[in-house]
C-alpha positions as CSV (number, residue, x, y, z in Angstrom):
1,M,8.2,17.2,12.3
2,E,3.9,17.3,12.6
3,W,1.8,16.5,9.6
4,C,-0.4,19.4,9.3
5,P,-3.6,19.1,7.3
6,L,-3.6,21.4,4.3
7,S,-6.6,23.7,4.2
8,E,-9.4,23.0,1.1
9,D,-8.7,26.4,-0.2
10,S,-5.2,25.2,-1.0
11,M,-7.2,22.8,-3.2
12,Q,-7.5,23.1,-6.8
13,P,-8.8,21.5,-9.7
14,F,-6.9,18.0,-10.8
15,Q,-5.9,19.9,-13.9
16,R,-6.2,16.9,-15.7
17,T,-2.7,14.9,-13.8
18,A,-2.8,12.2,-11.1
19,A,0.3,11.1,-8.8
20,V,-0.1,7.3,-8.1
21,F,2.2,6.2,-5.1
22,D,2.3,2.7,-4.2
23,I,2.8,2.0,-0.5
24,D,5.0,-0.9,0.2
25,D,8.7,-0.5,0.3
26,S,8.1,3.2,-1.1
27,L,6.3,5.7,0.5
28,L,6.5,3.2,3.6
29,D,9.4,2.0,5.3
30,G,7.9,-1.8,5.6
31,N,5.0,-3.5,4.4
32,A,1.5,-2.4,5.6
33,G,-0.5,-5.5,4.4
34,T,2.3,-7.5,6.4
35,I,2.4,-5.3,9.6
36,F,-1.6,-5.1,9.7
37,T,-1.6,-9.4,9.3
38,W,1.0,-9.9,12.1
39,F,-0.7,-7.2,14.3
40,L,-3.8,-9.3,14.2
41,Y,-1.8,-12.5,14.5
42,S,0.2,-11.7,17.5
43,N,-3.0,-9.7,19.2
44,R,-5.1,-13.1,18.4
45,E,-7.7,-11.4,16.4
46,M,-7.9,-13.8,13.9
47,A,-11.0,-16.8,13.6
48,P,-8.6,-19.2,14.9
49,Q,-9.1,-22.2,12.1
50,V,-7.6,-18.5,10.3
51,R,-4.7,-18.1,12.4
52,S,-3.7,-21.9,12.4
53,Q,-2.8,-21.2,8.8
54,V,-0.6,-18.5,8.5
55,P,2.8,-20.3,10.2
56,R,2.4,-23.0,7.1
57,A,1.6,-19.9,4.1
58,L,5.0,-17.8,5.7
59,Y,6.9,-21.2,5.2
60,D,5.6,-22.1,2.2
61,Y,6.4,-18.7,0.6
62,A,9.5,-18.3,1.7
63,R,10.4,-21.4,0.1
64,K,8.7,-20.4,-3.0
65,R,5.6,-22.7,-2.5
66,L,3.3,-19.7,-2.6
67,S,3.5,-16.8,-5.3
68,E,3.3,-13.1,-4.1
69,A,-0.5,-13.1,-5.5
70,D,-1.0,-16.0,-3.2
71,M,0.2,-13.7,-0.2
72,V,-1.3,-10.3,-1.3
73,A,-4.7,-12.7,-0.8
74,L,-3.3,-14.5,1.9
75,G,-3.4,-10.4,3.7
76,S,-7.3,-10.1,3.4
77,K,-8.3,-13.2,3.7
78,C,-7.3,-13.5,7.7
79,Q,-10.1,-11.0,8.5
80,Q,-12.3,-13.5,8.0
81,G,-14.5,-13.5,10.7
82,I,-14.0,-10.1,12.0
83,A,-16.9,-7.8,12.1
84,A,-16.3,-4.9,9.7
85,D,-16.7,-2.3,12.8
86,K,-14.0,-4.2,14.7
87,L,-11.7,-4.5,11.7
88,R,-11.6,-0.3,11.3
89,E,-11.1,-0.5,15.0
90,L,-7.9,-2.6,14.6
91,A,-6.7,-0.8,11.5
92,R,-6.5,2.6,13.2
93,R,-4.8,1.2,16.4
94,C,-2.0,-1.3,14.0
95,F,-1.7,2.6,11.6
96,D,-1.0,4.9,14.5
97,K,1.2,2.3,16.7
98,H,3.3,0.4,13.8
99,V,2.8,2.4,10.4
100,K,2.2,5.6,10.5
101,K,5.9,6.3,11.6
102,R,7.2,4.3,8.7
103,I,5.9,6.7,6.5
104,T,8.8,7.9,4.6
105,Q,9.7,12.0,4.9
106,Q,10.4,11.8,1.3
107,G,7.2,10.3,0.0
108,I,5.4,13.1,2.7
109,R,7.1,15.4,1.2
110,A,6.3,14.3,-3.1
111,V,2.4,13.8,-1.6
112,R,2.3,17.2,-0.5
113,R,3.7,18.8,-3.5
114,H,1.4,17.0,-5.5
115,L,-1.6,18.4,-3.5
116,L,-0.3,21.5,-3.5
117,S,-0.1,21.1,-7.4
118,G,-3.9,20.8,-7.7
119,H,-2.8,16.9,-8.0
120,L,-4.9,14.2,-7.9
121,V,-3.6,12.1,-5.3
122,I,-3.8,8.0,-5.4
123,V,-2.3,5.7,-3.0
124,A,-2.6,1.7,-4.0
125,S,-1.3,-1.1,-2.4
126,G,-2.0,-4.9,-2.8
127,S,-2.5,-4.9,1.2
128,P,-5.8,-4.9,3.0
129,Q,-8.0,-2.0,1.7
130,I,-8.6,-1.5,5.8
131,I,-5.0,-0.5,6.5
132,V,-4.7,1.1,3.1
133,D,-7.3,3.8,3.9
134,E,-5.7,4.6,7.0
135,V,-2.9,5.9,5.1
136,G,-4.7,7.7,2.5
137,R,-6.9,9.4,4.9
138,F,-3.2,10.4,7.1
139,L,-1.7,11.7,4.1
140,H,-4.8,13.6,2.6
141,A,-5.5,11.4,-0.6
142,H,-8.3,11.4,-2.5
143,E,-8.8,8.1,-3.9
144,A,-7.2,5.0,-2.3
145,I,-7.2,1.4,-4.1
146,G,-6.6,-2.0,-2.0
147,T,-7.4,-5.3,-1.8
148,R,-10.8,-5.8,-0.3
149,A,-12.5,-8.5,1.5
150,L,-16.1,-9.1,0.8
151,I,-18.3,-8.2,3.5
152,K,-21.6,-10.1,4.6
153,N,-23.9,-9.2,7.3
154,G,-21.1,-7.1,8.9
155,V,-18.3,-9.9,8.6
156,A,-15.9,-10.0,6.7
157,T,-15.4,-13.3,4.7
158,D,-12.5,-15.3,2.8
159,E,-14.1,-13.7,-0.3
160,L,-12.3,-11.0,-2.3
161,V,-13.8,-8.4,-4.2
162,P,-11.8,-8.9,-7.6
163,P,-9.6,-8.0,-9.3
164,L,-6.5,-9.0,-6.5
165,V,-5.1,-5.3,-6.4
166,F,-1.4,-7.0,-8.1
167,K,0.4,-6.2,-11.2
168,E,-2.9,-6.0,-14.2
169,G,-5.2,-6.2,-11.5
170,K,-3.2,-3.2,-9.6
171,R,-3.8,-1.4,-13.1
172,E,-7.1,-2.1,-13.9
173,R,-7.9,-0.1,-10.6
174,V,-5.7,2.5,-11.0
175,K,-7.3,3.4,-14.7
176,E,-10.3,3.2,-13.8
177,I,-10.1,5.9,-11.1
178,L,-8.0,8.0,-13.9
179,G,-11.3,7.5,-16.4
180,R,-13.5,8.2,-13.5
181,H,-11.6,12.1,-12.9
182,G,-11.0,12.3,-16.6
183,I,-7.2,12.3,-16.2
184,D,-5.0,10.7,-19.2
185,V,-2.9,8.2,-17.8
186,S,0.1,9.8,-20.2
187,R,0.0,13.0,-17.9
188,S,0.2,11.4,-14.5
189,Y,2.9,10.8,-12.1
190,L,3.5,6.6,-10.2
191,Y,6.1,6.3,-7.7
192,S,6.7,2.6,-7.1
193,D,9.3,0.3,-6.3
194,S,7.7,-3.0,-7.9
195,V,8.7,-4.2,-11.1
196,A,5.2,-6.1,-10.9
197,D,4.2,-2.3,-11.8
198,T,6.5,-2.3,-14.9
199,P,3.1,-1.9,-17.1
200,L,1.7,1.0,-15.1
201,L,5.0,2.7,-15.2
202,E,5.4,2.1,-19.0
203,E,2.2,3.8,-19.6
204,V,2.4,6.8,-16.9
205,G,4.2,10.2,-18.5
206,H,6.2,10.7,-15.4
207,P,7.5,6.9,-14.1
208,V,9.8,7.4,-10.3
209,V,10.9,4.4,-9.7
210,V,11.5,4.6,-5.7
211,N,13.9,2.3,-3.8
212,P,14.2,-0.4,-6.4
213,K,16.4,-3.6,-5.8
214,P,19.1,-3.8,-7.8
215,A,18.5,-5.2,-11.2
216,F,15.0,-3.1,-11.2
217,R,17.4,-0.1,-10.5
218,S,19.2,-1.2,-13.4
219,E,16.2,-1.9,-15.4
220,A,15.3,1.7,-14.9
221,L,17.9,3.7,-15.7
222,R,18.1,1.7,-18.6
223,R,14.8,2.8,-19.4
224,G,15.6,6.6,-18.5
225,W,13.0,6.4,-15.7
226,E,13.5,8.9,-12.3
227,V,15.0,6.3,-9.8
228,A,14.7,7.7,-6.2
229,E,16.1,6.7,-2.7
230,W,13.6,7.0,-0.3
231,K,14.5,5.6,3.1
232,G,14.3,8.2,6.2
233,R,10.8,7.8,8.1
234,W,9.3,10.6,8.9
235,K,9.0,10.6,13.1
236,T,11.5,8.7,14.7
237,E,10.8,6.9,17.7
238,P,11.9,3.8,20.2
239,D,10.5,0.7,17.7
240,A,7.2,-1.2,18.6
241,D,7.7,-3.7,15.6
242,E,10.5,-5.9,17.7
243,G,8.3,-8.9,17.8
244,I,8.3,-8.9,14.0
245,G,10.3,-12.1,13.2
246,D,12.3,-12.5,10.3
247,E,9.4,-15.5,8.7
248,W,7.3,-12.2,8.6
249,L,9.7,-10.2,7.2
250,S,10.6,-12.3,4.4
251,W,6.7,-11.6,3.5
252,E,7.5,-8.2,2.3
253,G,9.5,-9.5,-0.7
């Protein structure tokens, strides 16, 4: 299966409707931020003082001493000291080799369906903006929302551009973009696996819970929300990710 770009002629006005796609463990089989952080770590692209902190962070997270929000922030802070131009190059390499093949077939079909319907398509994740941009570019999304490291003098810092794209911060960023395009949230779709997105799932007119864990599946069904399973990757090839250990996979929640 090859992904073919849509011609501009096929695009229609947004019709006051948007489709928002959470990326990690729904649109993507895996977590884009975890994969990119592992890529920087395993290729020794992180600044030494940053790289030395990662094993301890993974250890503490596995033992619930760090929260999911802490790890979302860490994923972008790990870019500290890397030039912005080099980060973009590294993100492209990581996406092409490790992330692209993990996008699900059903996710691609859903994105394409909304594009052909003339809807505004947004991909959103707490993962670093630089890797979220690669996902959005590949899928021809109109907007890409991720957690942004502050760039000073062309170099990434350990400061984050607020808000952190998690829970209320993610909801704030999504609604800001919808407002900019004059789109009513009650006419829009949200595809997400995350219980953290519950407030936004409650607001959209078309909530779709993707690949939920058992407790969230039960809650989604109780609320009458659509539940979908997106499992098959769009591209099958020998796995180059065997170097990702269990301690990294636990980061994916």
